[in-house]
Structures are given as C-alpha cells and as structure tokens.
PDB file of N, CA, C and O in Angstrom:
ATOM      1  N   MET A   1      50.766  -9.836 167.098  1.00  0.00           N
ATOM      2  CA  MET A   1      49.713 -10.484 167.856  1.00  0.00           C
ATOM      3  C   MET A   1      48.866 -11.386 166.966  1.00  0.00           C
ATOM      4  O   MET A   1      48.466 -12.479 167.368  1.00  0.00           O
ATOM      5  N   VAL A   2      48.599 -10.913 165.756  1.00  0.00           N
ATOM      6  CA  VAL A   2      47.776 -11.705 164.834  1.00  0.00           C
ATOM      7  C   VAL A   2      48.516 -12.965 164.417  1.00  0.00           C
ATOM      8  O   VAL A   2      47.917 -14.034 164.292  1.00  0.00           O
ATOM      9  N   ARG A   3      49.810 -12.837 164.205  1.00  0.00           N
ATOM     10  CA  ARG A   3      50.601 -14.007 163.816  1.00  0.00           C
ATOM     11  C   ARG A   3      50.576 -15.075 164.899  1.00  0.00           C
ATOM     12  O   ARG A   3      50.425 -16.263 164.616  1.00  0.00           O
ATOM     13  N   ARG A   4      50.725 -14.639 166.125  1.00  0.00           N
ATOM     14  CA  ARG A   4      50.710 -15.606 167.228  1.00  0.00           C
ATOM     15  C   ARG A   4      49.365 -16.303 167.327  1.00  0.00           C
ATOM     16  O   ARG A   4      49.303 -17.499 167.611  1.00  0.00           O
ATOM     17  N   THR A   5      48.297 -15.568 167.097  1.00  0.00           N
ATOM     18  CA  THR A   5      46.967 -16.168 167.134  1.00  0.00           C
ATOM     19  C   THR A   5      46.793 -17.188 166.017  1.00  0.00           C
ATOM     20  O   THR A   5      46.227 -18.260 166.232  1.00  0.00           O
ATOM     21  N   ILE A   6      47.281 -16.856 164.825  1.00  0.00           N
ATOM     22  CA  ILE A   6      47.185 -17.790 163.697  1.00  0.00           C
ATOM     23  C   ILE A   6      48.032 -19.028 163.969  1.00  0.00           C
ATOM     24  O   ILE A   6      47.600 -20.148 163.696  1.00  0.00           O
ATOM     25  N   TYR A   7      49.225 -18.835 164.501  1.00  0.00           N
ATOM     26  CA  TYR A   7      50.074 -19.986 164.830  1.00  0.00           C
ATOM     27  C   TYR A   7      49.419 -20.869 165.890  1.00  0.00           C
ATOM     28  O   TYR A   7      49.439 -22.095 165.785  1.00  0.00           O
ATOM     29  N   LEU A   8      48.844 -20.243 166.904  1.00  0.00           N
ATOM     30  CA  LEU A   8      48.184 -20.999 167.957  1.00  0.00           C
ATOM     31  C   LEU A   8      46.984 -21.769 167.413  1.00  0.00           C
ATOM     32  O   LEU A   8      46.781 -22.932 167.761  1.00  0.00           O
ATOM     33  N   ALA A   9      46.190 -21.126 166.562  1.00  0.00           N
ATOM     34  CA  ALA A   9      45.027 -21.805 165.975  1.00  0.00           C
ATOM     35  C   ALA A   9      45.465 -22.960 165.088  1.00  0.00           C
ATOM     36  O   ALA A   9      44.846 -24.024 165.109  1.00  0.00           O
ATOM     37  N   THR A  10      46.514 -22.770 164.317  1.00  0.00           N
ATOM     38  CA  THR A  10      47.018 -23.846 163.455  1.00  0.00           C
ATOM     39  C   THR A  10      47.568 -24.996 164.283  1.00  0.00           C
ATOM     40  O   THR A  10      47.327 -26.160 163.966  1.00  0.00           O
ATOM     41  N   ALA A  11      48.299 -24.683 165.334  1.00  0.00           N
ATOM     42  CA  ALA A  11      48.839 -25.741 166.190  1.00  0.00           C
ATOM     43  C   ALA A  11      47.715 -26.515 166.876  1.00  0.00           C
ATOM     44  O   ALA A  11      47.793 -27.735 167.015  1.00  0.00           O
ATOM     45  N   ALA A  12      46.666 -25.803 167.304  1.00  0.00           N
ATOM     46  CA  ALA A  12      45.526 -26.480 167.925  1.00  0.00           C
ATOM     47  C   ALA A  12      44.810 -27.373 166.923  1.00  0.00           C
ATOM     48  O   ALA A  12      44.398 -28.482 167.265  1.00  0.00           O
ATOM     49  N   LEU A  13      44.658 -26.901 165.686  1.00  0.00           N
ATOM     50  CA  LEU A  13      44.013 -27.708 164.644  1.00  0.00           C
ATOM     51  C   LEU A  13      44.815 -28.970 164.350  1.00  0.00           C
ATOM     52  O   LEU A  13      44.249 -30.058 164.242  1.00  0.00           O
ATOM     53  N   VAL A  14      46.122 -28.826 164.223  1.00  0.00           N
ATOM     54  CA  VAL A  14      46.969 -29.988 163.948  1.00  0.00           C
ATOM     55  C   VAL A  14      46.926 -30.969 165.119  1.00  0.00           C
ATOM     56  O   VAL A  14      46.864 -32.180 164.906  1.00  0.00           O
ATOM     57  N   ALA A  15      46.958 -30.468 166.336  1.00  0.00           N
ATOM     58  CA  ALA A  15      46.886 -31.348 167.503  1.00  0.00           C
ATOM     59  C   ALA A  15      45.554 -32.088 167.535  1.00  0.00           C
ATOM     60  O   ALA A  15      45.510 -33.272 167.868  1.00  0.00           O
ATOM     61  N   MET A  16      44.473 -31.400 167.192  1.00  0.00           N
ATOM     62  CA  MET A  16      43.168 -32.063 167.158  1.00  0.00           C
ATOM     63  C   MET A  16      43.119 -33.133 166.071  1.00  0.00           C
ATOM     64  O   MET A  16      42.563 -34.210 166.289  1.00  0.00           O
ATOM     65  N   LEU A  17      43.694 -32.848 164.909  1.00  0.00           N
ATOM     66  CA  LEU A  17      43.684 -33.825 163.822  1.00  0.00           C
ATOM     67  C   LEU A  17      44.453 -35.085 164.195  1.00  0.00           C
ATOM     68  O   LEU A  17      44.146 -36.177 163.716  1.00  0.00           O
ATOM     69  N   ILE A  18      45.449 -34.925 165.048  1.00  0.00           N
ATOM     70  CA  ILE A  18      46.256 -36.083 165.442  1.00  0.00           C
ATOM     71  C   ILE A  18      45.636 -36.810 166.635  1.00  0.00           C
ATOM     72  O   ILE A  18      45.621 -38.041 166.656  1.00  0.00           O
ATOM     73  N   LEU A  19      45.126 -36.085 167.624  1.00  0.00           N
ATOM     74  CA  LEU A  19      44.704 -36.705 168.872  1.00  0.00           C
ATOM     75  C   LEU A  19      43.244 -37.152 168.902  1.00  0.00           C
ATOM     76  O   LEU A  19      42.927 -38.125 169.585  1.00  0.00           O
ATOM     77  N   VAL A  20      42.359 -36.484 168.196  1.00  0.00           N
ATOM     78  CA  VAL A  20      40.938 -36.805 168.285  1.00  0.00           C
ATOM     79  C   VAL A  20      40.613 -38.203 167.767  1.00  0.00           C
ATOM     80  O   VAL A  20      39.840 -38.903 168.420  1.00  0.00           O
ATOM     81  N   PRO A  21      41.163 -38.660 166.617  1.00  0.00           N
ATOM     82  CA  PRO A  21      40.820 -40.018 166.173  1.00  0.00           C
ATOM     83  C   PRO A  21      41.209 -41.103 167.170  1.00  0.00           C
ATOM     84  O   PRO A  21      40.488 -42.089 167.320  1.00  0.00           O
ATOM     85  N   THR A  22      42.343 -40.935 167.855  1.00  0.00           N
ATOM     86  CA  THR A  22      42.736 -41.953 168.832  1.00  0.00           C
ATOM     87  C   THR A  22      41.845 -41.904 170.057  1.00  0.00           C
ATOM     88  O   THR A  22      41.575 -42.939 170.667  1.00  0.00           O
ATOM     89  N   ALA A  23      41.386 -40.719 170.427  1.00  0.00           N
ATOM     90  CA  ALA A  23      40.495 -40.616 171.578  1.00  0.00           C
ATOM     91  C   ALA A  23      39.131 -41.216 171.268  1.00  0.00           C
ATOM     92  O   ALA A  23      38.518 -41.849 172.128  1.00  0.00           O
ATOM     93  N   LEU A  24      38.654 -41.019 170.046  1.00  0.00           N
ATOM     94  CA  LEU A  24      37.358 -41.573 169.669  1.00  0.00           C
ATOM     95  C   LEU A  24      37.408 -43.085 169.459  1.00  0.00           C
ATOM     96  O   LEU A  24      36.376 -43.753 169.534  1.00  0.00           O
ATOM     97  N   ALA A  25      38.594 -43.628 169.199  1.00  0.00           N
ATOM     98  CA  ALA A  25      38.715 -45.055 168.949  1.00  0.00           C
ATOM     99  C   ALA A  25      38.631 -45.881 170.232  1.00  0.00           C
ATOM    100  O   ALA A  25      38.428 -47.095 170.179  1.00  0.00           O
ATOM    101  N   GLN A  26      38.784 -45.233 171.369  1.00  0.00           N
ATOM    102  CA  GLN A  26      38.728 -45.956 172.632  1.00  0.00           C
ATOM    103  C   GLN A  26      37.278 -46.071 173.080  1.00  0.00           C
ATOM    104  O   GLN A  26      36.668 -45.093 173.512  1.00  0.00           O
ATOM    105  N   GLU A  27      36.745 -47.265 172.971  1.00  0.00           N
ATOM    106  CA  GLU A  27      35.367 -47.482 173.370  1.00  0.00           C
ATOM    107  C   GLU A  27      35.341 -48.209 174.711  1.00  0.00           C
ATOM    108  O   GLU A  27      36.153 -49.099 174.968  1.00  0.00           O
ATOM    109  N   ASP A  28      34.408 -47.821 175.548  1.00  0.00           N
ATOM    110  CA  ASP A  28      34.225 -48.517 176.815  1.00  0.00           C
ATOM    111  C   ASP A  28      33.346 -49.727 176.571  1.00  0.00           C
ATOM    112  O   ASP A  28      32.248 -49.604 176.028  1.00  0.00           O
ATOM    113  N   THR A  29      33.821 -50.892 176.969  1.00  0.00           N
ATOM    114  CA  THR A  29      33.023 -52.100 176.815  1.00  0.00           C
ATOM    115  C   THR A  29      32.547 -52.540 178.197  1.00  0.00           C
ATOM    116  O   THR A  29      33.297 -52.492 179.172  1.00  0.00           O
ATOM    117  N   VAL A  30      31.324 -52.955 178.259  1.00  0.00           N
ATOM    118  CA  VAL A  30      30.735 -53.427 179.499  1.00  0.00           C
ATOM    119  C   VAL A  30      30.845 -54.953 179.512  1.00  0.00           C
ATOM    120  O   VAL A  30      30.437 -55.620 178.561  1.00  0.00           O
ATOM    121  N   LEU A  31      31.393 -55.489 180.581  1.00  0.00           N
ATOM    122  CA  LEU A  31      31.526 -56.928 180.673  1.00  0.00           C
ATOM    123  C   LEU A  31      30.143 -57.553 180.828  1.00  0.00           C
ATOM    124  O   LEU A  31      29.306 -57.085 181.600  1.00  0.00           O
ATOM    125  N   GLY A  32      29.939 -58.601 180.086  1.00  0.00           N
ATOM    126  CA  GLY A  32      28.637 -59.259 180.139  1.00  0.00           C
ATOM    127  C   GLY A  32      28.516 -60.244 178.994  1.00  0.00           C
ATOM    128  O   GLY A  32      29.516 -60.741 178.476  1.00  0.00           O
ATOM    129  N   ASP A  33      27.283 -60.519 178.603  1.00  0.00           N
ATOM    130  CA  ASP A  33      27.041 -61.490 177.539  1.00  0.00           C
ATOM    131  C   ASP A  33      27.533 -60.995 176.185  1.00  0.00           C
ATOM    132  O   ASP A  33      27.924 -61.803 175.343  1.00  0.00           O
ATOM    133  N   ASP A  34      27.522 -59.695 175.961  1.00  0.00           N
ATOM    134  CA  ASP A  34      27.907 -59.146 174.666  1.00  0.00           C
ATOM    135  C   ASP A  34      29.351 -58.659 174.635  1.00  0.00           C
ATOM    136  O   ASP A  34      29.714 -57.867 173.766  1.00  0.00           O
ATOM    137  N   ASP A  35      30.166 -59.112 175.552  1.00  0.00           N
ATOM    138  CA  ASP A  35      31.553 -58.666 175.610  1.00  0.00           C
ATOM    139  C   ASP A  35      32.326 -59.263 174.445  1.00  0.00           C
ATOM    140  O   ASP A  35      32.416 -60.487 174.349  1.00  0.00           O
ATOM    141  N   PRO A  36      32.889 -58.448 173.554  1.00  0.00           N
ATOM    142  CA  PRO A  36      33.631 -58.984 172.408  1.00  0.00           C
ATOM    143  C   PRO A  36      34.971 -59.599 172.787  1.00  0.00           C
ATOM    144  O   PRO A  36      35.579 -60.299 171.977  1.00  0.00           O
ATOM    145  N   LEU A  37      35.441 -59.349 174.004  1.00  0.00           N
ATOM    146  CA  LEU A  37      36.733 -59.888 174.409  1.00  0.00           C
ATOM    147  C   LEU A  37      36.639 -61.290 175.012  1.00  0.00           C
ATOM    148  O   LEU A  37      37.654 -61.972 175.150  1.00  0.00           O
ATOM    149  N   LEU A  38      35.444 -61.717 175.367  1.00  0.00           N
ATOM    150  CA  LEU A  38      35.278 -63.058 175.906  1.00  0.00           C
ATOM    151  C   LEU A  38      35.195 -64.072 174.772  1.00  0.00           C
ATOM    152  O   LEU A  38      34.540 -63.811 173.764  1.00  0.00           O
ATOM    153  N   PRO A  39      35.847 -65.226 174.917  1.00  0.00           N
ATOM    154  CA  PRO A  39      35.773 -66.228 173.840  1.00  0.00           C
ATOM    155  C   PRO A  39      34.377 -66.843 173.755  1.00  0.00           C
ATOM    156  O   PRO A  39      33.654 -66.945 174.747  1.00  0.00           O
ATOM    157  N   GLU A  40      34.032 -67.242 172.552  1.00  0.00           N
ATOM    158  CA  GLU A  40      32.748 -67.908 172.330  1.00  0.00           C
ATOM    159  C   GLU A  40      32.810 -69.317 172.920  1.00  0.00           C
ATOM    160  O   GLU A  40      33.880 -69.925 172.939  1.00  0.00           O
ATOM    161  N   PRO A  41      31.697 -69.840 173.396  1.00  0.00           N
ATOM    162  CA  PRO A  41      31.699 -71.217 173.912  1.00  0.00           C
ATOM    163  C   PRO A  41      31.786 -72.225 172.758  1.00  0.00           C
ATOM    164  O   PRO A  41      31.318 -71.959 171.650  1.00  0.00           O
ATOM    165  N   ASN A  42      32.386 -73.374 173.035  1.00  0.00           N
ATOM    166  CA  ASN A  42      32.515 -74.488 172.073  1.00  0.00           C
ATOM    167  C   ASN A  42      33.281 -74.101 170.816  1.00  0.00           C
ATOM    168  O   ASN A  42      32.873 -74.468 169.714  1.00  0.00           O
ATOM    169  N   VAL A  43      34.371 -73.375 170.955  1.00  0.00           N
ATOM    170  CA  VAL A  43      35.187 -72.966 169.814  1.00  0.00           C
ATOM    171  C   VAL A  43      36.374 -73.907 169.703  1.00  0.00           C
ATOM    172  O   VAL A  43      37.023 -74.223 170.700  1.00  0.00           O
ATOM    173  N   VAL A  44      36.657 -74.356 168.476  1.00  0.00           N
ATOM    174  CA  VAL A  44      37.815 -75.204 168.219  1.00  0.00           C
ATOM    175  C   VAL A  44      38.867 -74.338 167.538  1.00  0.00           C
ATOM    176  O   VAL A  44      38.606 -73.744 166.492  1.00  0.00           O
ATOM    177  N   VAL A  45      40.053 -74.267 168.130  1.00  0.00           N
ATOM    178  CA  VAL A  45      41.132 -73.448 167.586  1.00  0.00           C
ATOM    179  C   VAL A  45      42.020 -74.345 166.729  1.00  0.00           C
ATOM    180  O   VAL A  45      42.488 -75.388 167.186  1.00  0.00           O
ATOM    181  N   VAL A  46      42.250 -73.929 165.474  1.00  0.00           N
ATOM    182  CA  VAL A  46      43.123 -74.677 164.569  1.00  0.00           C
ATOM    183  C   VAL A  46      44.223 -73.746 164.081  1.00  0.00           C
ATOM    184  O   VAL A  46      44.048 -72.528 164.043  1.00  0.00           O
ATOM    185  N   GLY A  47      45.352 -74.326 163.711  1.00  0.00           N
ATOM    186  CA  GLY A  47      46.466 -73.560 163.182  1.00  0.00           C
ATOM    187  C   GLY A  47      46.278 -73.273 161.705  1.00  0.00           C
ATOM    188  O   GLY A  47      45.333 -73.758 161.083  1.00  0.00           O
ATOM    189  N   GLU A  48      47.187 -72.476 161.143  1.00  0.00           N
ATOM    190  CA  GLU A  48      47.063 -72.087 159.741  1.00  0.00           C
ATOM    191  C   GLU A  48      47.250 -73.274 158.806  1.00  0.00           C
ATOM    192  O   GLU A  48      46.557 -73.379 157.793  1.00  0.00           O
ATOM    193  N   ASP A  49      48.180 -74.170 159.135  1.00  0.00           N
ATOM    194  CA  ASP A  49      48.400 -75.336 158.273  1.00  0.00           C
ATOM    195  C   ASP A  49      47.155 -76.226 158.225  1.00  0.00           C
ATOM    196  O   ASP A  49      46.755 -76.698 157.160  1.00  0.00           O
ATOM    197  N   GLU A  50      46.557 -76.444 159.381  1.00  0.00           N
ATOM    198  CA  GLU A  50      45.358 -77.268 159.426  1.00  0.00           C
ATOM    199  C   GLU A  50      44.184 -76.575 158.723  1.00  0.00           C
ATOM    200  O   GLU A  50      43.346 -77.236 158.110  1.00  0.00           O
ATOM    201  N   LEU A  51      44.132 -75.271 158.813  1.00  0.00           N
ATOM    202  CA  LEU A  51      43.076 -74.525 158.139  1.00  0.00           C
ATOM    203  C   LEU A  51      43.229 -74.594 156.628  1.00  0.00           C
ATOM    204  O   LEU A  51      42.234 -74.654 155.906  1.00  0.00           O
ATOM    205  N   VAL A  52      44.478 -74.586 156.136  1.00  0.00           N
ATOM    206  CA  VAL A  52      44.715 -74.741 154.695  1.00  0.00           C
ATOM    207  C   VAL A  52      44.251 -76.116 154.235  1.00  0.00           C
ATOM    208  O   VAL A  52      43.689 -76.246 153.147  1.00  0.00           O
ATOM    209  N   LYS A  53      44.480 -77.141 155.048  1.00  0.00           N
ATOM    210  CA  LYS A  53      44.019 -78.490 154.697  1.00  0.00           C
ATOM    211  C   LYS A  53      42.492 -78.541 154.654  1.00  0.00           C
ATOM    212  O   LYS A  53      41.921 -79.190 153.777  1.00  0.00           O
ATOM    213  N   ILE A  54      41.843 -77.878 155.572  1.00  0.00           N
ATOM    214  CA  ILE A  54      40.379 -77.877 155.597  1.00  0.00           C
ATOM    215  C   ILE A  54      39.834 -77.102 154.399  1.00  0.00           C
ATOM    216  O   ILE A  54      38.877 -77.544 153.764  1.00  0.00           O
ATOM    217  N   ALA A  55      40.424 -75.963 154.087  1.00  0.00           N
ATOM    218  CA  ALA A  55      39.932 -75.128 152.994  1.00  0.00           C
ATOM    219  C   ALA A  55      40.291 -75.715 151.638  1.00  0.00           C
ATOM    220  O   ALA A  55      39.555 -75.516 150.672  1.00  0.00           O
ATOM    221  N   GLY A  56      41.404 -76.431 151.544  1.00  0.00           N
ATOM    222  CA  GLY A  56      41.810 -77.028 150.284  1.00  0.00           C
ATOM    223  C   GLY A  56      42.614 -76.119 149.386  1.00  0.00           C
ATOM    224  O   GLY A  56      43.040 -76.544 148.312  1.00  0.00           O
ATOM    225  N   GLN A  57      42.832 -74.907 149.780  1.00  0.00           N
ATOM    226  CA  GLN A  57      43.622 -73.971 148.980  1.00  0.00           C
ATOM    227  C   GLN A  57      44.316 -72.989 149.925  1.00  0.00           C
ATOM    228  O   GLN A  57      43.900 -72.843 151.074  1.00  0.00           O
ATOM    229  N   PRO A  58      45.367 -72.317 149.455  1.00  0.00           N
ATOM    230  CA  PRO A  58      46.037 -71.346 150.326  1.00  0.00           C
ATOM    231  C   PRO A  58      45.098 -70.201 150.697  1.00  0.00           C
ATOM    232  O   PRO A  58      44.233 -69.808 149.914  1.00  0.00           O
ATOM    233  N   LEU A  59      45.283 -69.685 151.883  1.00  0.00           N
ATOM    234  CA  LEU A  59      44.442 -68.596 152.361  1.00  0.00           C
ATOM    235  C   LEU A  59      44.820 -67.285 151.668  1.00  0.00           C
ATOM    236  O   LEU A  59      46.002 -67.039 151.427  1.00  0.00           O
ATOM    237  N   PRO A  60      43.845 -66.447 151.347  1.00  0.00           N
ATOM    238  CA  PRO A  60      44.156 -65.161 150.706  1.00  0.00           C
ATOM    239  C   PRO A  60      44.800 -64.208 151.697  1.00  0.00           C
ATOM    240  O   PRO A  60      44.613 -64.326 152.908  1.00  0.00           O
ATOM    241  N   LYS A  61      45.555 -63.268 151.168  1.00  0.00           N
ATOM    242  CA  LYS A  61      46.166 -62.235 152.006  1.00  0.00           C
ATOM    243  C   LYS A  61      45.066 -61.301 152.501  1.00  0.00           C
ATOM    244  O   LYS A  61      44.150 -60.955 151.754  1.00  0.00           O
ATOM    245  N   THR A  62      45.164 -60.896 153.769  1.00  0.00           N
ATOM    246  CA  THR A  62      44.125 -60.051 154.348  1.00  0.00           C
ATOM    247  C   THR A  62      44.497 -58.583 154.332  1.00  0.00           C
ATOM    248  O   THR A  62      43.716 -57.751 154.794  1.00  0.00           O
ATOM    249  N   GLY A  63      45.638 -58.251 153.827  1.00  0.00           N
ATOM    250  CA  GLY A  63      46.038 -56.840 153.787  1.00  0.00           C
ATOM    251  C   GLY A  63      46.932 -56.515 154.947  1.00  0.00           C
ATOM    252  O   GLY A  63      48.149 -56.677 154.855  1.00  0.00           O
ATOM    253  N   GLY A  64      46.372 -56.067 156.018  1.00  0.00           N
ATOM    254  CA  GLY A  64      47.158 -55.725 157.184  1.00  0.00           C
ATOM    255  C   GLY A  64      47.691 -54.312 157.103  1.00  0.00           C
ATOM    256  O   GLY A  64      47.478 -53.622 156.106  1.00  0.00           O
ATOM    257  N   PRO A  65      48.383 -53.875 158.141  1.00  0.00           N
ATOM    258  CA  PRO A  65      48.869 -52.493 158.159  1.00  0.00           C
ATOM    259  C   PRO A  65      50.002 -52.285 157.167  1.00  0.00           C
ATOM    260  O   PRO A  65      50.834 -53.165 156.946  1.00  0.00           O
ATOM    261  N   GLU A  66      50.011 -51.101 156.579  1.00  0.00           N
ATOM    262  CA  GLU A  66      51.071 -50.731 155.661  1.00  0.00           C
ATOM    263  C   GLU A  66      51.954 -49.686 156.323  1.00  0.00           C
ATOM    264  O   GLU A  66      51.516 -48.963 157.217  1.00  0.00           O
ATOM    265  N   ILE A  67      53.185 -49.615 155.882  1.00  0.00           N
ATOM    266  CA  ILE A  67      54.089 -48.622 156.448  1.00  0.00           C
ATOM    267  C   ILE A  67      53.638 -47.222 156.041  1.00  0.00           C
ATOM    268  O   ILE A  67      53.602 -46.314 156.872  1.00  0.00           O
ATOM    269  N   MET A  68      53.298 -47.047 154.786  1.00  0.00           N
ATOM    270  CA  MET A  68      52.803 -45.763 154.300  1.00  0.00           C
ATOM    271  C   MET A  68      51.324 -45.891 153.992  1.00  0.00           C
ATOM    272  O   MET A  68      50.910 -45.758 152.840  1.00  0.00           O
ATOM    273  N   GLY A  69      50.529 -46.149 155.017  1.00  0.00           N
ATOM    274  CA  GLY A  69      49.096 -46.314 154.844  1.00  0.00           C
ATOM    275  C   GLY A  69      48.399 -44.997 154.582  1.00  0.00           C
ATOM    276  O   GLY A  69      49.025 -43.937 154.581  1.00  0.00           O
ATOM    277  N   THR A  70      47.127 -45.070 154.366  1.00  0.00           N
ATOM    278  CA  THR A  70      46.363 -43.875 154.032  1.00  0.00           C
ATOM    279  C   THR A  70      46.317 -42.885 155.194  1.00  0.00           C
ATOM    280  O   THR A  70      46.237 -41.678 154.968  1.00  0.00           O
ATOM    281  N   SER A  71      46.365 -43.379 156.441  1.00  0.00           N
ATOM    282  CA  SER A  71      46.315 -42.448 157.573  1.00  0.00           C
ATOM    283  C   SER A  71      47.577 -41.596 157.637  1.00  0.00           C
ATOM    284  O   SER A  71      47.509 -40.417 157.984  1.00  0.00           O
ATOM    285  N   VAL A  72      48.728 -42.178 157.307  1.00  0.00           N
ATOM    286  CA  VAL A  72      49.975 -41.410 157.322  1.00  0.00           C
ATOM    287  C   VAL A  72      49.955 -40.374 156.205  1.00  0.00           C
ATOM    288  O   VAL A  72      50.356 -39.228 156.412  1.00  0.00           O
ATOM    289  N   ILE A  73      49.489 -40.772 155.022  1.00  0.00           N
ATOM    290  CA  ILE A  73      49.437 -39.853 153.891  1.00  0.00           C
ATOM    291  C   ILE A  73      48.426 -38.741 154.170  1.00  0.00           C
ATOM    292  O   ILE A  73      48.681 -37.579 153.856  1.00  0.00           O
ATOM    293  N   LEU A  74      47.276 -39.095 154.760  1.00  0.00           N
ATOM    294  CA  LEU A  74      46.264 -38.090 155.078  1.00  0.00           C
ATOM    295  C   LEU A  74      46.783 -37.087 156.100  1.00  0.00           C
ATOM    296  O   LEU A  74      46.573 -35.884 155.944  1.00  0.00           O
ATOM    297  N   THR A  75      47.452 -37.558 157.133  1.00  0.00           N
ATOM    298  CA  THR A  75      48.001 -36.666 158.151  1.00  0.00           C
ATOM    299  C   THR A  75      49.053 -35.736 157.557  1.00  0.00           C
ATOM    300  O   THR A  75      49.075 -34.542 157.854  1.00  0.00           O
ATOM    301  N   ALA A  76      49.922 -36.288 156.719  1.00  0.00           N
ATOM    302  CA  ALA A  76      50.963 -35.465 156.095  1.00  0.00           C
ATOM    303  C   ALA A  76      50.348 -34.411 155.178  1.00  0.00           C
ATOM    304  O   ALA A  76      50.797 -33.265 155.158  1.00  0.00           O
ATOM    305  N   SER A  77      49.327 -34.794 154.423  1.00  0.00           N
ATOM    306  CA  SER A  77      48.716 -33.821 153.518  1.00  0.00           C
ATOM    307  C   SER A  77      47.975 -32.736 154.299  1.00  0.00           C
ATOM    308  O   SER A  77      47.976 -31.577 153.885  1.00  0.00           O
ATOM    309  N   LEU A  78      47.342 -33.091 155.423  1.00  0.00           N
ATOM    310  CA  LEU A  78      46.678 -32.078 156.244  1.00  0.00           C
ATOM    311  C   LEU A  78      47.686 -31.105 156.852  1.00  0.00           C
ATOM    312  O   LEU A  78      47.434 -29.902 156.908  1.00  0.00           O
ATOM    313  N   LEU A  79      48.822 -31.623 157.305  1.00  0.00           N
ATOM    314  CA  LEU A  79      49.859 -30.743 157.851  1.00  0.00           C
ATOM    315  C   LEU A  79      50.406 -29.811 156.775  1.00  0.00           C
ATOM    316  O   LEU A  79      50.610 -28.622 157.019  1.00  0.00           O
ATOM    317  N   LEU A  80      50.641 -30.357 155.587  1.00  0.00           N
ATOM    318  CA  LEU A  80      51.149 -29.544 154.487  1.00  0.00           C
ATOM    319  C   LEU A  80      50.131 -28.478 154.087  1.00  0.00           C
ATOM    320  O   LEU A  80      50.497 -27.324 153.862  1.00  0.00           O
ATOM    321  N   GLY A  81      48.875 -28.853 153.998  1.00  0.00           N
ATOM    322  CA  GLY A  81      47.828 -27.896 153.642  1.00  0.00           C
ATOM    323  C   GLY A  81      47.688 -26.801 154.676  1.00  0.00           C
ATOM    324  O   GLY A  81      47.525 -25.633 154.324  1.00  0.00           O
ATOM    325  N   ALA A  82      47.749 -27.164 155.967  1.00  0.00           N
ATOM    326  CA  ALA A  82      47.658 -26.153 157.027  1.00  0.00           C
ATOM    327  C   ALA A  82      48.847 -25.200 156.955  1.00  0.00           C
ATOM    328  O   ALA A  82      48.689 -23.998 157.168  1.00  0.00           O
ATOM    329  N   GLY A  83      50.013 -25.713 156.662  1.00  0.00           N
ATOM    330  CA  GLY A  83      51.198 -24.854 156.529  1.00  0.00           C
ATOM    331  C   GLY A  83      51.081 -23.897 155.362  1.00  0.00           C
ATOM    332  O   GLY A  83      51.476 -22.736 155.470  1.00  0.00           O
ATOM    333  N   ILE A  84      50.544 -24.367 154.246  1.00  0.00           N
ATOM    334  CA  ILE A  84      50.364 -23.504 153.078  1.00  0.00           C
ATOM    335  C   ILE A  84      49.357 -22.402 153.370  1.00  0.00           C
ATOM    336  O   ILE A  84      49.561 -21.251 152.982  1.00  0.00           O
ATOM    337  N   VAL A  85      48.270 -22.749 154.053  1.00  0.00           N
ATOM    338  CA  VAL A  85      47.264 -21.745 154.390  1.00  0.00           C
ATOM    339  C   VAL A  85      47.841 -20.702 155.331  1.00  0.00           C
ATOM    340  O   VAL A  85      47.604 -19.510 155.136  1.00  0.00           O
ATOM    341  N   VAL A  86      48.583 -21.110 156.335  1.00  0.00           N
ATOM    342  CA  VAL A  86      49.196 -20.157 157.269  1.00  0.00           C
ATOM    343  C   VAL A  86      50.183 -19.256 156.539  1.00  0.00           C
ATOM    344  O   VAL A  86      50.216 -18.049 156.780  1.00  0.00           O
ATOM    345  N   TYR A  87      50.981 -19.828 155.653  1.00  0.00           N
ATOM    346  CA  TYR A  87      51.938 -19.035 154.892  1.00  0.00           C
ATOM    347  C   TYR A  87      51.224 -18.000 154.025  1.00  0.00           C
ATOM    348  O   TYR A  87      51.644 -16.844 153.960  1.00  0.00           O
ATOM    349  N   ALA A  88      50.151 -18.414 153.365  1.00  0.00           N
ATOM    350  CA  ALA A  88      49.401 -17.484 152.501  1.00  0.00           C
ATOM    351  C   ALA A  88      48.767 -16.366 153.322  1.00  0.00           C
ATOM    352  O   ALA A  88      48.776 -15.211 152.899  1.00  0.00           O
ATOM    353  N   VAL A  89      48.222 -16.691 154.478  1.00  0.00           N
ATOM    354  CA  VAL A  89      47.600 -15.661 155.318  1.00  0.00           C
ATOM    355  C   VAL A  89      48.650 -14.686 155.830  1.00  0.00           C
ATOM    356  O   VAL A  89      48.425 -13.476 155.808  1.00  0.00           O
ATOM    357  N   LEU A  90      49.774 -15.182 156.283  1.00  0.00           N
ATOM    358  CA  LEU A  90      50.810 -14.296 156.801  1.00  0.00           C
ATOM    359  C   LEU A  90      51.418 -13.438 155.703  1.00  0.00           C
ATOM    360  O   LEU A  90      51.751 -12.276 155.937  1.00  0.00           O
ATOM    361  N   ARG A  91      51.564 -13.986 154.534  1.00  0.00           N
ATOM    362  CA  ARG A  91      52.138 -13.215 153.420  1.00  0.00           C
ATOM    363  C   ARG A  91      51.171 -12.125 152.970  1.00  0.00           C
ATOM    364  O   ARG A  91      51.601 -11.028 152.614  1.00  0.00           O
ATOM    365  N   ARG A  92      49.884 -12.408 152.982  1.00  0.00           N
ATOM    366  CA  ARG A  92      48.881 -11.422 152.553  1.00  0.00           C
ATOM    367  C   ARG A  92      48.779 -10.277 153.570  1.00  0.00           C
ATOM    368  O   ARG A  92      48.474  -9.147 153.188  1.00  0.00           O
ATOM    369  N   ARG A  93      49.029 -10.548 154.849  1.00  0.00           N
ATOM    370  CA  ARG A  93      48.917  -9.533 155.885  1.00  0.00           C
ATOM    371  C   ARG A  93      49.997  -8.470 155.769  1.00  0.00           C
ATOM    372  O   ARG A  93      49.802  -7.347 156.234  1.00  0.00           O
ATOM    373  N   ARG A  94      51.121  -8.793 155.164  1.00  0.00           N
ATOM    374  CA  ARG A  94      52.257  -7.840 155.076  1.00  0.00           C
ATOM    375  C   ARG A  94      51.970  -6.706 154.162  1.00  0.00           C
ATOM    376  O   ARG A  94      52.815  -5.829 153.982  1.00  0.00           O
TER     377      ARG A  94
END
C-alpha cells in the first residue's frame, strides 16, 4: 500500500512539473487598445535584405529554440531525481 502511494505521489509530481508551466503560460488577453495581437498603426514592414541595407551590417543571431534546450534538460533531471528518490525510499522500507 505504501509503495502504491509513493508511486502515485511521484506520478502526480511529474505530471504537475510537465503540465503546470504550459497551463500558466496561457494568458487571457482582452481585446482593446492594449491588445498585443493587433498591429500598430503606421507601421512599415520591410524584409530582411532591406533591413540589412538600412542597418549597414548583417543582423546578429537572436538565438531561437534549441533542440536540447534548458527546459528539456531541466525536465529530464527532475524526472531522474524523482526516480532516484523513489528508489531510495522503497529500498529503505525493505
């Protein structure tokens, strides 16, 4: 019975670590003057080539998403740590 409770608690913790950040990232926006999705008035859209001509030098890299970003490494390390803790608790109970 204790093992099942520990497994259930660990599974709930892992599910929370995975699902809570995505749930918190969803913000409700109210349409109006401060809506970030509406375009600004009097905006001139230029392409990258034209922007390089205006700036006079190549644009710096902005980073962007990585395949093995910090969120993937953090999630993997949390899962590994939770597994080690569960293993240690179950081994000590014997």
